[in-house]
Every structure is written in C-alpha cells, then in structure tokens.
C-alpha positions, 0 to 999 in steps of 0.5 A, a space after each residue: 500500499 502506497 502512502 499518501 503523498 504529503 500536502 507540502 509535496 511541490 508540484 505543477 499542475 496545468 490546464 488550458 482554457 480555449 480562446 473566448 468566441 469571436 476570438 480571431 481565427 488567425 491569432 496565435 494559439 498560446 501554445 505557439 506563443 510559447 514556443 516562439 518565446 522559447 526560441 526567443 529567450 536568452 539563457 540565464 546565468 547564476 549572475 547573483 551571490 548569496 555571500 552568506 551561504 557562500 552560493 551562486 544563484 538566478 534571481 527572479 529578476 533575471 528570469 524575467 528580464 530574459 522573459 520581458 522581450 519575447 513575451 511582448 514581441 509575441 503578445 504573451 502576459 502572464 495573470 497570478 493568483 494566490 490560491 493557497 496561504 499558509 504562515 507560521 513562526 520560525 524562530 524568535 522574529 522569522 516567519 515561514 510561508 508557503 503559497 500556491 499560485 496560480 499563473 494565467 499564460 495569455 496569448 493574444 487570441 484570448 486562450 490560456 494556459 493555467 499553471 500551478 507552482 508551489 513557493 516557500 520562503 522564510 524571513 525575518 521581517 515582512 517579506 516571506 509572501 512575497 519571497 514564496 511568490 517570487 520563488 514560484 514565478 521564477 520556477 514557473 518561468 523556468 520550467 514552462 518557458 524552458 529557459 536555457 541556463 549559461 553552460 558554466 553553471 549547469 553542473 550546480 543547481 540552485 541550491 537552497 543550502 551552501 554545499 559543504 566543502 571541508 577544505 581549507 580556505 587557502 586550499 580553495 582559493 588555489 584549486 577552485 577560483 572564484 568564477 567572475 560574475 557575468 552581468 546580464 545584458 539586453 542586447 535588443 536594447 543596446 541594438 537599438 541605441 546603437 549609434 553606428 553600423 559599427 556599434 551595432 556590430 560589436 552589440 552582436 558580436 558580444 550577443 553572439 559570443 553569450 550564446 544567444 540563439 539564432 532567432 535572437 540574433 535574427 531579430 537583432 539583425 531586423 533591428 539593424 536593418 529597420 534603423 538602415 531603412 529609417 536612415 535612407 528615409 531621412 536622407 536628402 534626395 540624391 541630384 538627379 542632374 548630369 554628375 549623379 549620372 555620371 558617377 552612376 556610370 563609373 560606378 558601374 565601370 569600376 564593377 565591371 573592372 572588379 569583375 561584376 557584370 550583373 547590374 543586380 549584383 552592383 545594386 545589391 553591394 551599393 544596397 549593402 553598404 548604404 542601405 539604398 539603390 544607386 539611383 537614390 545614393 548620393 555623390 558621395 556614397 556612389 564615388 565611395 563605392 566607385 572607389 572601393 571597387 577599383 581598389 577590389 580590381 587592382 588587388 586583384 590584378 596585383 
C-alpha cells in the first residue's frame, strides 16, 4: 500500500482554457506563442551571489528580464493569483510562508495555459510572502518556458543550502578560483541605441559570444535593418543632374573592372553598403563605392 503524498510536496499542474468566442482565427494560440518565446529567450546565468551561505543563484529578476522582450514580441502576458497561503512562526522573529500560485499565461487570442506552482520562503521581517511568490514565479518561468541556463553553471543546481566543502580556505582559493560574475545584458535594447553600424556590429558579436540563439540574433539584424531603412528615408534626395548620372556610370564601369558584370549584383552591393539603390544614393556614396571597386580590381591584378 502506497503512502499518501504529503500536502507540502512540490507539484506543477496545468490546464488549458480555449480562446473565447469571436477570437480571430488567425491569432496565434498560446502553445504557438510559448514556442515562439522559447526560441528567442536568452540564457540566464547564475549572476547573483548569496554571500552568507556562499552559493550562486539565478534571481527572479534575471528570469523576468530574459522573458520580458520575447513575451512582448509575441503578445504574451501572465496573470498571477494566490490560491493558497499558509504561514507559521520560525524562531523568535522569522516567518515561514508556503503559497500555491495559479499563473494564467495568456496569448493574443485570449486563450490561456493555467499553471499551478508552489512557492516557499522564510524571512526575518515581513517579506516571506513576497519571496514565496517570487520563487513560484521564477520556477514557473524556467520550467514552462524552458529558459536555457549558462553552460558553465549547468553542473550545480540552484541550492537552498550551501555546498559542504571542508577543504581549507587557502586550498579552496588556490584550486577552485571563484568565477567572475557576468552581468546580463539586454542586447536588443543596446542594438536599438547603437549610434552607428560599427557599434551595432559590436553588440551583435557580443550577443553571439554570449550564446544567443539564432532567432534572437535574427531579431538584432531586424533592428539594424529597420534603422538603416529609417536613415535612408531621412537622407536627402540624390541629385538628378548629369553629375549624378556620370557617377553612376563610373560606378558600373568600376564594377566591371572588378569582375562584377551583373547590374543587379552591383545594386545589391550598394544596398548592402549604404541601404539604398544606386539611383537613390548620394554622389559621395556612389564615389565611395566606385573607389572600393577600383581598389578591388587593382588588388586582383596585383
């Protein structure tokens, strides 16, 4: 005969509520939305440190920061509700709190996934309920959306207590150097604020080095493309006189010298460099591209 499951055993329960009548048929449902968020969310490293108990951890703020951008992009939001709340004294001044949270994860169609998660915390002041709710939210985000973790910290899970290590402190510092904390970065925000293509390239390279998934890097590229289009729209119209026509002729002549004989390919080169077609480019842009092609032709002949 199996023993009953204790009331305090952690559990996660889920249910689905369909979209209401009249919801747009083409609006993505919550399962599709969750899949889209999972593809774009950045890894969350153990960037915080409990100095009293000597262990690293991922805070709820880290999880929320990682999730905020992808959730906004896919029209996803979460409505929390406390469905159970129990407290008891802990020591002279402490309070131990256990909550059961119901999270409704909504998509743009109005359907939602219902996720029930426990949370537990202790505090010497009046924050034990807040901490328990935060713990439930953090683990719901990690487990439902499968937020990736930093590869360097995959071997040591989030601990509620410090790891026991009886080695002398001097020996620990010699053989087990403390990992430097790497702050989380919002690369999308940095890309939007990048003042130049060169600055954007550095942000993109940093995101790739940080393990950003391909879908996230594609979002960065979309930001860059949008900024280039906006800059092109604000650029003054190119002159339509003979000088501009002569500059275009020199550009295509230089392209042929460099072995680029397809006009469409030349137009693609100009668009990739300046974000506009040759007919819309300024004299300076045409001549800059011409000089680059002539340099390439000279290099090929050397």
